[in-house]
Structures are given as structure tokens and as C-alpha cells.
BAVOBA-116910 format. One record per residue (C-alpha): z, y, x; residue in one letter. Coordinates in steps of 0.001 Angstrom, whole numbers, padded with zeros to 6 digits, always signed. Layout:
BEGIN
@Z:Z; Y:Y; X:X; kolro:A
...
***
This chain:
BEGIN
@Z:+000000; Y:+000000; X:+000000; kolro:M
@Z:+000959; Y:+002411; X:+002792; kolro:R
@Z:-002204; Y:+001524; X:+004696; kolro:E
@Z:-004284; Y:+002362; X:+001612; kolro:T
@Z:-002529; Y:+005719; X:+001223; kolro:Q
@Z:-003163; Y:+006558; X:+004885; kolro:H
@Z:-006836; Y:+005771; X:+004425; kolro:R
@Z:-007083; Y:+008027; X:+001376; kolro:H
@Z:-005363; Y:+010836; X:+003285; kolro:R
@Z:-007748; Y:+010391; X:+006204; kolro:G
@Z:-010742; Y:+010568; X:+003891; kolro:L
@Z:-009402; Y:+013727; X:+002232; kolro:K
@Z:-008825; Y:+015371; X:+005610; kolro:R
@Z:-012315; Y:+014431; X:+006743; kolro:G
@Z:-013842; Y:+015853; X:+003577; kolro:A
@Z:-011853; Y:+019058; X:+003975; kolro:A
@Z:-012979; Y:+019481; X:+007585; kolro:L
@Z:-016604; Y:+018878; X:+006591; kolro:A
@Z:-016337; Y:+021496; X:+003835; kolro:A
@Z:-014842; Y:+024045; X:+006256; kolro:V
@Z:-017630; Y:+023363; X:+008766; kolro:A
@Z:-020286; Y:+023788; X:+006081; kolro:A
@Z:-018782; Y:+027078; X:+004919; kolro:L
@Z:-018535; Y:+028342; X:+008479; kolro:A
@Z:-022168; Y:+027473; X:+009109; kolro:A
@Z:-023243; Y:+029159; X:+005893; kolro:G
@Z:-021435; Y:+032338; X:+006880; kolro:C
@Z:-023470; Y:+032821; X:+010070; kolro:S
@Z:-024515; Y:+036441; X:+010538; kolro:D
@Z:-027897; Y:+035464; X:+011943; kolro:A
@Z:-030798; Y:+036467; X:+009764; kolro:S
@Z:-034549; Y:+035954; X:+010125; kolro:P
@Z:-035079; Y:+039493; X:+008873; kolro:S
@Z:-032956; Y:+040957; X:+011666; kolro:E
@Z:-034692; Y:+040495; X:+015044; kolro:P
@Z:-032450; Y:+039774; X:+017984; kolro:G
@Z:-029628; Y:+038364; X:+015850; kolro:K
@Z:-030061; Y:+034799; X:+017032; kolro:G
@Z:-032187; Y:+031919; X:+015809; kolro:I
@Z:-029925; Y:+029875; X:+013567; kolro:D
@Z:-028840; Y:+030296; X:+009985; kolro:V
@Z:-026301; Y:+027609; X:+009282; kolro:G
@Z:-028067; Y:+024394; X:+010202; kolro:F
@Z:-031820; Y:+024955; X:+010490; kolro:L
@Z:-033792; Y:+027347; X:+012747; kolro:P
@Z:-035030; Y:+030468; X:+011030; kolro:S
@Z:-037612; Y:+032132; X:+013281; kolro:T
@Z:-040732; Y:+030891; X:+011506; kolro:R
@Z:-042620; Y:+034184; X:+011808; kolro:G
@Z:-041269; Y:+035209; X:+015211; kolro:M
@Z:-044474; Y:+034131; X:+016976; kolro:T
@Z:-047697; Y:+032419; X:+015987; kolro:D
@Z:-046284; Y:+029083; X:+017166; kolro:R
@Z:-042707; Y:+028879; X:+015965; kolro:T
@Z:-043641; Y:+027682; X:+012460; kolro:G
@Z:-045044; Y:+024358; X:+013605; kolro:Q
@Z:-041969; Y:+023626; X:+015710; kolro:L
@Z:-039688; Y:+024384; X:+012777; kolro:I
@Z:-041776; Y:+022083; X:+010565; kolro:D
@Z:-041417; Y:+019323; X:+013165; kolro:L
@Z:-037670; Y:+019941; X:+013453; kolro:W
@Z:-037109; Y:+019958; X:+009705; kolro:N
@Z:-039347; Y:+016956; X:+009124; kolro:G
@Z:-037487; Y:+014930; X:+011760; kolro:A
@Z:-034135; Y:+015825; X:+010199; kolro:W
@Z:-035243; Y:+015010; X:+006667; kolro:F
@Z:-036626; Y:+011676; X:+007865; kolro:A
@Z:-033368; Y:+010926; X:+009691; kolro:A
@Z:-031307; Y:+011840; X:+006633; kolro:I
@Z:-033514; Y:+009613; X:+004461; kolro:G
@Z:-033052; Y:+006682; X:+006833; kolro:V
@Z:-029289; Y:+007275; X:+006906; kolro:A
@Z:-029107; Y:+007309; X:+003092; kolro:I
@Z:-031121; Y:+004091; X:+002889; kolro:L
@Z:-028948; Y:+002330; X:+005459; kolro:I
@Z:-025695; Y:+003360; X:+003802; kolro:W
@Z:-027036; Y:+002332; X:+000396; kolro:A
@Z:-027934; Y:-001107; X:+001740; kolro:L
@Z:-024555; Y:-001450; X:+003456; kolro:V
@Z:-022664; Y:-000508; X:+000299; kolro:L
@Z:-024840; Y:-002820; X:-001794; kolro:W
@Z:-024077; Y:-005717; X:+000551; kolro:C
@Z:-020368; Y:-004909; X:+000469; kolro:V
@Z:-020351; Y:-004976; X:-003337; kolro:V
@Z:-022835; Y:-007776; X:-004007; kolro:A
@Z:-021513; Y:-010182; X:-001394; kolro:Y
@Z:-017819; Y:-009415; X:-001530; kolro:R
@Z:-015421; Y:-012300; X:-001688; kolro:R
@Z:-014514; Y:-013212; X:-005260; kolro:R
@Z:-011121; Y:-014314; X:-006414; kolro:K
@Z:-010488; Y:-018057; X:-005864; kolro:N
@Z:-013819; Y:-018372; X:-004052; kolro:D
@Z:-013088; Y:-020136; X:-000768; kolro:N
@Z:-016590; Y:-021390; X:+000007; kolro:T
@Z:-018665; Y:-020018; X:+002834; kolro:L
@Z:-021831; Y:-018111; X:+001935; kolro:P
@Z:-025191; Y:-019593; X:+002805; kolro:V
@Z:-025673; Y:-019560; X:+006584; kolro:Q
@Z:-029156; Y:-018680; X:+007864; kolro:L
@Z:-030365; Y:-018885; X:+011436; kolro:R
@Z:-033269; Y:-016596; X:+010723; kolro:Y
@Z:-035063; Y:-014847; X:+007922; kolro:H
@Z:-038682; Y:-014255; X:+008912; kolro:V
@Z:-039660; Y:-011621; X:+006286; kolro:P
@Z:-036516; Y:-009601; X:+006994; kolro:L
@Z:-036977; Y:-009794; X:+010760; kolro:E
@Z:-040616; Y:-008742; X:+010463; kolro:I
@Z:-039567; Y:-005812; X:+008285; kolro:M
@Z:-036917; Y:-004427; X:+010624; kolro:Y
@Z:-039314; Y:-004802; X:+013559; kolro:T
@Z:-042373; Y:-003195; X:+011999; kolro:I
@Z:-040641; Y:-000386; X:+010103; kolro:V
@Z:-038984; Y:+001171; X:+013209; kolro:P
@Z:-042288; Y:+000915; X:+015095; kolro:I
@Z:-044036; Y:+002786; X:+012289; kolro:I
@Z:-041283; Y:+005423; X:+012202; kolro:M
@Z:-041420; Y:+006006; X:+015966; kolro:V
@Z:-045231; Y:+006087; X:+015827; kolro:G
@Z:-045266; Y:+008745; X:+013106; kolro:V
@Z:-042705; Y:+010868; X:+014969; kolro:L
@Z:-044745; Y:+010477; X:+018168; kolro:F
@Z:-047939; Y:+011649; X:+016476; kolro:V
@Z:-046352; Y:+014755; X:+014968; kolro:F
@Z:-044460; Y:+015565; X:+018200; kolro:S
@Z:-047575; Y:+015185; X:+020323; kolro:T
@Z:-049582; Y:+017374; X:+017945; kolro:R
@Z:-046967; Y:+020145; X:+017938; kolro:A
@Z:-046586; Y:+019992; X:+021727; kolro:T
@Z:-050347; Y:+020198; X:+022250; kolro:A
@Z:-050579; Y:+023258; X:+020010; kolro:E
@Z:-047663; Y:+024942; X:+021773; kolro:M
@Z:-049214; Y:+024323; X:+025203; kolro:N
@Z:-052732; Y:+025370; X:+024218; kolro:D
@Z:-053960; Y:+028175; X:+026512; kolro:V
@Z:-057602; Y:+028249; X:+025434; kolro:S
@Z:-057400; Y:+031619; X:+023639; kolro:A
@Z:-058570; Y:+034822; X:+025305; kolro:E
@Z:-055341; Y:+036742; X:+026093; kolro:P
@Z:-054906; Y:+040428; X:+025341; kolro:D
@Z:-052207; Y:+040787; X:+027985; kolro:V
@Z:-051532; Y:+038753; X:+031133; kolro:E
@Z:-048055; Y:+038701; X:+032650; kolro:I
@Z:-046894; Y:+036889; X:+035778; kolro:E
@Z:-043193; Y:+036020; X:+035864; kolro:V
@Z:-041271; Y:+035032; X:+038982; kolro:Y
@Z:-037807; Y:+033503; X:+038769; kolro:G
@Z:-035564; Y:+034145; X:+041757; kolro:K
@Z:-031898; Y:+033901; X:+042673; kolro:Q
@Z:-030676; Y:+035656; X:+040541; kolro:W
@Z:-033057; Y:+037856; X:+038645; kolro:S
@Z:-036703; Y:+038225; X:+037606; kolro:W
@Z:-039940; Y:+039850; X:+038719; kolro:D
@Z:-042459; Y:+040783; X:+036021; kolro:F
@Z:-046042; Y:+041472; X:+037095; kolro:N
@Z:-048019; Y:+043082; X:+034284; kolro:Y
@Z:-051301; Y:+042016; X:+035842; kolro:T
@Z:-053436; Y:+043413; X:+033014; kolro:S
@Z:-051974; Y:+046867; X:+033674; kolro:D
@Z:-051599; Y:+046490; X:+037470; kolro:D
@Z:-047888; Y:+047385; X:+037481; kolro:V
@Z:-044725; Y:+045431; X:+038126; kolro:Y
@Z:-040969; Y:+045359; X:+037606; kolro:Y
@Z:-038660; Y:+043840; X:+040220; kolro:S
@Z:-035137; Y:+042989; X:+039132; kolro:G
@Z:-031939; Y:+042707; X:+041149; kolro:D
@Z:-028862; Y:+040636; X:+040473; kolro:R
@Z:-026557; Y:+042289; X:+037935; kolro:I
@Z:-022948; Y:+041151; X:+038088; kolro:S
@Z:-021102; Y:+040837; X:+034785; kolro:F
@Z:-017691; Y:+040886; X:+036471; kolro:I
@Z:-015994; Y:+044116; X:+035412; kolro:G
@Z:-019238; Y:+045240; X:+033780; kolro:N
@Z:-019083; Y:+043476; X:+030433; kolro:E
@Z:-019418; Y:+046662; X:+028357; kolro:V
@Z:-023003; Y:+047858; X:+028259; kolro:G
@Z:-024237; Y:+045192; X:+030656; kolro:A
@Z:-027117; Y:+044306; X:+028331; kolro:E
@Z:-028615; Y:+047771; X:+028793; kolro:E
@Z:-028916; Y:+047254; X:+032554; kolro:T
@Z:-030638; Y:+043870; X:+032333; kolro:L
@Z:-034294; Y:+043416; X:+033298; kolro:P
@Z:-036470; Y:+044029; X:+030242; kolro:T
@Z:-039754; Y:+042275; X:+029605; kolro:L
@Z:-042022; Y:+044314; X:+027316; kolro:Y
@Z:-044500; Y:+042590; X:+025011; kolro:L
@Z:-046942; Y:+044221; X:+022564; kolro:P
@Z:-046554; Y:+042963; X:+019012; kolro:V
@Z:-049416; Y:+040991; X:+017410; kolro:D
@Z:-051233; Y:+040589; X:+020729; kolro:E
@Z:-051760; Y:+037311; X:+022572; kolro:T
@Z:-049811; Y:+037230; X:+025830; kolro:V
@Z:-050546; Y:+034716; X:+028570; kolro:E
@Z:-047599; Y:+034009; X:+030843; kolro:F
@Z:-047990; Y:+032614; X:+034336; kolro:T
@Z:-044589; Y:+031492; X:+035586; kolro:V
@Z:-043581; Y:+030763; X:+039177; kolro:K
@Z:-040465; Y:+030439; X:+041317; kolro:S
@Z:-039606; Y:+032279; X:+044501; kolro:R
@Z:-036971; Y:+029840; X:+045732; kolro:D
@Z:-035441; Y:+027013; X:+043644; kolro:V
@Z:-036178; Y:+025471; X:+040243; kolro:I
@Z:-035705; Y:+027902; X:+037365; kolro:H
@Z:-036631; Y:+027745; X:+033679; kolro:S
@Z:-038065; Y:+030644; X:+031667; kolro:F
@Z:-036550; Y:+030574; X:+028172; kolro:W
@Z:-036762; Y:+032955; X:+025230; kolro:I
@Z:-034626; Y:+031214; X:+022553; kolro:P
@Z:-036069; Y:+033222; X:+019652; kolro:A
@Z:-039551; Y:+031964; X:+020571; kolro:F
@Z:-038303; Y:+028338; X:+020487; kolro:L
@Z:-039983; Y:+027684; X:+023815; kolro:Y
@Z:-039052; Y:+027312; X:+027456; kolro:K
@Z:-041018; Y:+026323; X:+030519; kolro:I
@Z:-039984; Y:+025187; X:+033988; kolro:D
@Z:-040594; Y:+027285; X:+037091; kolro:M
@Z:-041108; Y:+024994; X:+040063; kolro:M
@Z:-041447; Y:+026140; X:+043688; kolro:P
@Z:-045086; Y:+025835; X:+044710; kolro:G
@Z:-046257; Y:+025116; X:+041160; kolro:Q
@Z:-047903; Y:+027381; X:+038582; kolro:V
@Z:-047301; Y:+026892; X:+034837; kolro:N
@Z:-048863; Y:+028863; X:+032011; kolro:T
@Z:-048414; Y:+029314; X:+028271; kolro:F
@Z:-049601; Y:+031689; X:+025573; kolro:Q
@Z:-047798; Y:+033253; X:+022656; kolro:V
@Z:-048385; Y:+036026; X:+020116; kolro:T
@Z:-045147; Y:+037849; X:+019174; kolro:P
@Z:-045227; Y:+038870; X:+015516; kolro:Q
@Z:-041904; Y:+040631; X:+014938; kolro:E
@Z:-040744; Y:+043739; X:+016756; kolro:E
@Z:-037234; Y:+043694; X:+018152; kolro:G
@Z:-035148; Y:+043043; X:+021236; kolro:V
@Z:-034385; Y:+039404; X:+022029; kolro:Y
@Z:-032500; Y:+037609; X:+024751; kolro:S
@Z:-034041; Y:+035605; X:+027558; kolro:G
@Z:-032402; Y:+033466; X:+030183; kolro:K
@Z:-032816; Y:+030859; X:+032871; kolro:C
@Z:-032285; Y:+027404; X:+031372; kolro:A
@Z:-032014; Y:+025530; X:+034676; kolro:E
@Z:-028861; Y:+025507; X:+036802; kolro:L
@Z:-030108; Y:+027399; X:+039850; kolro:C
@Z:-027042; Y:+028245; X:+041869; kolro:G
@Z:-023765; Y:+030121; X:+041918; kolro:E
@Z:-024811; Y:+033049; X:+039710; kolro:Y
@Z:-027067; Y:+031162; X:+037324; kolro:H
@Z:-025139; Y:+032520; X:+034318; kolro:A
@Z:-026094; Y:+036085; X:+035274; kolro:E
@Z:-029824; Y:+035326; X:+035317; kolro:M
@Z:-030556; Y:+036788; X:+031898; kolro:V
@Z:-032993; Y:+039411; X:+030652; kolro:F
@Z:-034108; Y:+041270; X:+027532; kolro:N
@Z:-037405; Y:+040788; X:+025738; kolro:V
@Z:-038605; Y:+043885; X:+023874; kolro:A
@Z:-041427; Y:+043273; X:+021405; kolro:V
@Z:-042823; Y:+046742; X:+020714; kolro:V
@Z:-045894; Y:+048453; X:+019306; kolro:D
@Z:-048864; Y:+049128; X:+021574; kolro:R
@Z:-048011; Y:+052817; X:+022026; kolro:E
@Z:-044500; Y:+052031; X:+023250; kolro:T
@Z:-045826; Y:+049268; X:+025481; kolro:Y
@Z:-048346; Y:+051601; X:+027114; kolro:D
@Z:-045631; Y:+054206; X:+027623; kolro:A
@Z:-043459; Y:+051655; X:+029447; kolro:E
@Z:-046407; Y:+050696; X:+031660; kolro:M
@Z:-046984; Y:+054359; X:+032495; kolro:E
@Z:-043295; Y:+054713; X:+033328; kolro:K
@Z:-043543; Y:+051856; X:+035845; kolro:L
@Z:-046696; Y:+053415; X:+037294; kolro:R
@Z:-044939; Y:+056782; X:+037660; kolro:A
@Z:-042085; Y:+055072; X:+039519; kolro:E
@Z:-044573; Y:+053779; X:+042086; kolro:G
@Z:-044507; Y:+050179; X:+040918; kolro:N
@Z:-048260; Y:+049789; X:+041179; kolro:V
@Z:-049888; Y:+046433; X:+041917; kolro:G
@Z:-048043; Y:+043122; X:+041949; kolro:T
@Z:-045240; Y:+041462; X:+043861; kolro:R
@Z:-046805; Y:+038154; X:+044797; kolro:G
@Z:-046029; Y:+034999; X:+046714; kolro:D
@Z:-045396; Y:+036944; X:+049924; kolro:E
@Z:-041868; Y:+037567; X:+048608; kolro:Y
@Z:-041160; Y:+033859; X:+048120; kolro:N
@Z:-038335; Y:+032392; X:+050163; kolro:R
@Z:-040594; Y:+029679; X:+051607; kolro:Q
@Z:-043054; Y:+032299; X:+052848; kolro:Y
@Z:-040322; Y:+034443; X:+054396; kolro:Q
@Z:-038729; Y:+031461; X:+056149; kolro:V
@Z:-042125; Y:+030455; X:+057576; kolro:K
@Z:-042826; Y:+034004; X:+058725; kolro:E
@Z:-039436; Y:+034205; X:+060450; kolro:T
@Z:-040020; Y:+030860; X:+062113; kolro:S
@Z:-043443; Y:+031899; X:+063383; kolro:D
@Z:-042047; Y:+035165; X:+064700; kolro:G
@Z:-039374; Y:+033279; X:+066602; kolro:G
@Z:-041996; Y:+031233; X:+068424; kolro:N
***
């Protein structure tokens, strides 16, 4: 009797915790209509119109979750049905029928998972291919270098650049976001990113765009995206790259073309004309030092 009461209490506590979690998720202040507020509303992503490619990823995400929930419901229904249908009856001391195998059942639970994995693979591959498609003619080309512990942005289409320095958050928590490197993107224009690393492995990640890409020393990666909502979003390095990895963050400002051109002119007026290329890579500098020593 006591054991049964403890079980009921445990179930009630679990239900209460689940309800609190659901309410907390539902009270998130993130909103798809407020750029820069984050990318989650409760449980599902909510940046469908952020770029031209976020919608398909959200569809894949939601579809995978709905499929998983459907499978979970089916499994629990079958488990509960077995518990009820094959429970031990009163005064029934005989063993149930013992089977070494059941061919139709075994075929079913072999084929069905294969079909499920195959369907998920097809949709995942399709979404990945669309996200990585770089066949469009870009309106703007930007070269991004990750470095310990900041970023260099070469606006190659405008022949200007921005070179960032490490910004320490220690004792500078208030207003630190305003001093971060800012990457400017024109709204509703296709941007082609070329990402590289100056030293170690980094990862270029803009969470609101639902996309990140690795930056490998000696390797060039590219991707295209068309931002569709103006606003200021956060960017960061998603690969542990050393002692101050947590400070390797930046802002992404999606602005109208007039504002974008004004920012390019500002960089040009500051003397940041041209690009900062591979000659600033650590490997190149080490080689140059070594040659000079000989």
C-alpha cells in the first residue's frame, strides 16, 4: 500500500515538474517578429523568414520531431496494450505460449526502422544540399577570417576590410556588445561568404541563420545566404579554439543598402582599403620568421 502511494506521489511530482517546464518554455521572450531576440519560442525554432534558407531547416526539424513523437506514441500504445491484454489473470498459473521466433513480426521491426531512417536520410540530404548550394550569382562577396581571438572581415566586393582585436569581457560586461566586431550585410541581397582560419580550427556561426561552417587552417569553405529581416544578431565561434574562445563573438547587422554603403564608406575613410589576406596567417608568419633566421 505504501509503495503504491509513493508511486502516485512520484507521478504527481513528475507531472507538476513537466507542467512548470512547459509554462516556462511558453513564457520565453523570444519572438520571430523581434530580430535579435534569439531563435527559440518555447520548443520549436522560429526564424523561418530570417533568411531564404531557414524555412527548409525548420521544416526538417519539425518533421523529425513530429515523426519521433508519432513513433513514441505508437510504442507506448503497444506497450500498454501488451500490459493490459497479456496481464496475469487471477488463479491463472500457466505459462503463456513460448515462441522462439515470429517471422512476420521480426520482418516488420527490421523493415520499418530501415524505411524510417531512409526517409529521414532523404529529407536531411535534400535540406543539406540546398543549404550548401553556392550556384547563385552573389550580390555581395565577403571573406571572413577567424583568428585567436577575433575576426577579420574582407568586403571584397567593396574592396574594404575590418580587422578585429580581442575584446576582454572581464570588468567590461556593461556595453561590451557595442565594442564587438560588427559584420554588415545588406538585406534581401545574396551574400557569398568565404571562410578561412589564420591559426587554429574555428567555426563561423550565426545562430539566427540556423547555420554554421567550420574554418580549417589551409582550407577554404564557402556558403551563400540572403538575409531577409533587418536587425542586429549575434555571431560566435562554435569551435573551442583556445583560452579566450568565449570572447570570440561578434555582431551581425542586417541593414538596408544605403546604411550598408555608408558603413563601407566609413571603412574606406579610415584607410581600410583592400583586403587582409593569407599573409597575416600564423603559418605564413612562422615560415617568414624561419626563413629570415636562416
